[in-house]
N, C-alpha and C positions, 0 to 999 in steps of 0.2 A: 483638599479638606480632609482632616482626620476623622472619618466617620465612626471608627471604633471608639475614639475618645468621646465623640458626641453622644454615643449611646450610653456612656457611663456617667454622664452629667446628671445631677439631680434637677428637678424642676426649678428650684430656686436659683441654681447656678445658670440655667438657661435663661431665665427671666433677667437675672443680673447682667448677663452678657448682652442681651438684646437692649436693655436700658442704657448700657454704656454707649450705644450708638446715637442716643438722643440727649439733648441738653437737659439740665435739671429744670424743674418747674420754676417759672419766673415769679418774683415777688420777694417779700421779706420772710425768711424762715428764722424763727427764734428757737434756739436749742435750750432745753431746760435740764440742768444738772442739779444735784444736791450736795452730798458729801464726797470728798476725794480722799480715800484711804482710812477713814474712821467711820464708826457706826453712825447710821442715819436715824433720826428720831422715829420711833415706832416702826422700823423697817424689819419686820420679822422674817421676810423672805430674802433679805439682802439685795434688793433691787436698786436701791438708791445711793449706795456707796461704791463708787467706781474705783478701781485700783489706780494708783498714780501712773503706772506704766501704760495702762490702757488709755487713761485720759490723755497722756502725752501723745500716744499714737493717734488718737482722734484729732488732737489739735494740729499735729504734723500733717495729717491727711488733709485737714481743712486748709491749712496755709498753703499746701502744694496744689490745691485744686485749681484747674485752669478755667473752670466755668462758674466759679463762685467768688464773690467779693465779700470779705469780712467787714462788718460795719459796727459802729456803736449802736446799742439798742435805741438810745434816744435821738440819734441823728439819722435814722433810716427813714427815707420817704416811702410812702405807700403808693407804689406804682408797679407796673408790670415790665419795667425795663431791666431785664436781667435778673439773676438770682443773687440775693444778698443774705448773709447769715450773721446773726448776732448771738453771743454767748451769755446765758444767764444762769445764776445759782439761786436756789431758794433756801430759806431758813436762817442762814448766817453762821455756818460752821467755822470753827477756828481753822480747820484745814484749808478753807478757801484762801486764807492768808498764808499759811505755812507751806502748803503744797501746790495748790492750783495757781496762785498769783505768780510765783517765780517761773513756773512753766509757761504761762501765758505771756509774761513779760519777756522771757527769753525768745519766744517765737514771734512776739510782736502782735498779739491778738488782744483787742479791747474786750472788756467784760463788765457785767453788772451783777451785783450781789444784792438780793432782796432780803432784808434783815428783819427778824422779829424783835421789836424793840425791848420787850420785857426780858427776853433772854440776855440782852446786853445789859440792861439796867440791873438785873439780879445776878449777873455774872454766872449764868448757868454753865455747868461743866460741859466742855466740848464745843462751846459757841464763842463767838467774838465778844471780848470785853470792850469797854469804852476805849481803852488804850489801843487794843488790837484793831478796833474799827477805824480809829484815826490813822493808824499805820497803813491799813489796807487802802484807805482813801488816797494815800500818797503814791501808790503804784501807778505807773504810766498806763493810761487806758482804763483805769478802774473807776466805776461809778457805783453809787449806793442808792438803793430804793427801799421802800417799806414793804414788809410782809405782814402788816398788821401789828397790833400791840402784843397779843397773847397767843397767837396761832390758833384761833378758833374759826370755824366756818362762818363767814360773815352773813350768809343767807339765813342763819339761825339766830342772829342777834336782834334784839328789839332796837328801837330807834336810838335810844340813849347809848346803848352798848356799841352799836354800829358806829356812831359818830366818834365815840371815844377810841375805838380801834383804829379808825382812819386818821383822826386829827392828832391824838396824843402821840402816836407812833411817829408821824411825820415831824412834829415839833421837837420831839426828843432827839431824833436823828439829826435834825438841822442844828440843834444846840451843840451836839457833839462835834459835828463836821464843819460847822460854820459855812455851809452852802445850802441852797435850796434843795429839797427832796420832793420831786414831782412825779416819781415813778412808783408803781405799785404792782405787786404780784398777789393775787387773791389766794389765801391759804386754802389748800385742798382743791383749788380751782373752783371754789364755791362762789359763784357770782350770778346774778340775774340783773334785770334792768333796774330794779330798785337800788341794789348795791352799786351798780355802775353809776347811777345818777348821784348817789351819796358820795362816791369817790370824786366825781366831778365837782360837787359843791365843797368838798374838803380840800380842793386845790390841786388834785392830781391831773396830769395831762396825758399820761400813758399808763395803761393797765394791761397786765399779762395774765391770761387765764390758762387753763390746762386743756382746752379744746384743741385737738390736733389739726395740723395743716399749715399752709403757707398763707401769708397776708398779702392781698393784692389791693388794687385801687378800689377805694370805697369802704374798706374795712374800718370799723369803729376803732380809733386809737386807744380807747379805754377797754377794749375787748379783744386784744391781740391774741391770735392763736400761737401755740407753742408746740414744738416737737420734743417729746420726752425722750431723754437718753438714759438707758439703764445700765447697770453693772454687767449685764449679759451681752451687751452690744459689741460684737467683734468689729474689727475694722471694716469688714465687708458689709455688715449690717449698718454701720455708721454711714458708709458711702450711700447705701440704699436710702437711708432716712434723709440725708441731705438732698438726694436726687428727687425725693417725693414718692418713692415706692411704697412707703408705709402710711401715706396720707389717708388711705381707706380706713385706718384705725379710728378716725373721727366718728364713724357711724356707730361706735359703741355708746356714744352719749349725744345729748342735744346741744346744739350751739346756743350759748347763753344769750345771744342777741335776740332769741325768740322766747326767752323765759320771762 
């Protein structure tokens, strides 16, 4: 053993080395991305727009992992039999079509994009248009979900506004795509039991929040945890997040299942 080299390692490097000896946490891990190569909405710190090269590095690492199975978001069963990873994007940026989709298609990784329907309807600059959304839906492995109608925190909506956010966005996307839309990501991760129940009544069967961690047997499918990936996540940090080393981050907030 090279003891001199061992003494030069940082604490994080030592921890990463130890964790490599153990398999990743079992369950469904849903990774959350936003923009790829273009500015993200309200992202003053530049955390939510990952470079195309780093994104491709992440996906290559994921595809080459021996202990992880990549799955479609909507097809993953909630059990503890191995580690499964699903890729999701929030907001509906145009770069999800122009940059991310070709990379994912080339590597053979399925993905889900949660779209803010008013951005599409109003042809908001930097976001998917109706035509671009239809094109995205034709990519192998691509699935579309709702991110609400106007990208507001659903927990702050009154009953009428909440129902409009959930129902109008789903119907608009279904009209464009010609397929059912039953998947939802809550904007800003803002969800509680009331919003969750409203989503169920609006016809959604899967819901993704921003509460960190892995999903195991018994997790509410309308309150699925996600692991946020930022523009600062190197390949090493990405492997750590897939492994579960950053799941402690969930303690910064409360699980919406209790709200």
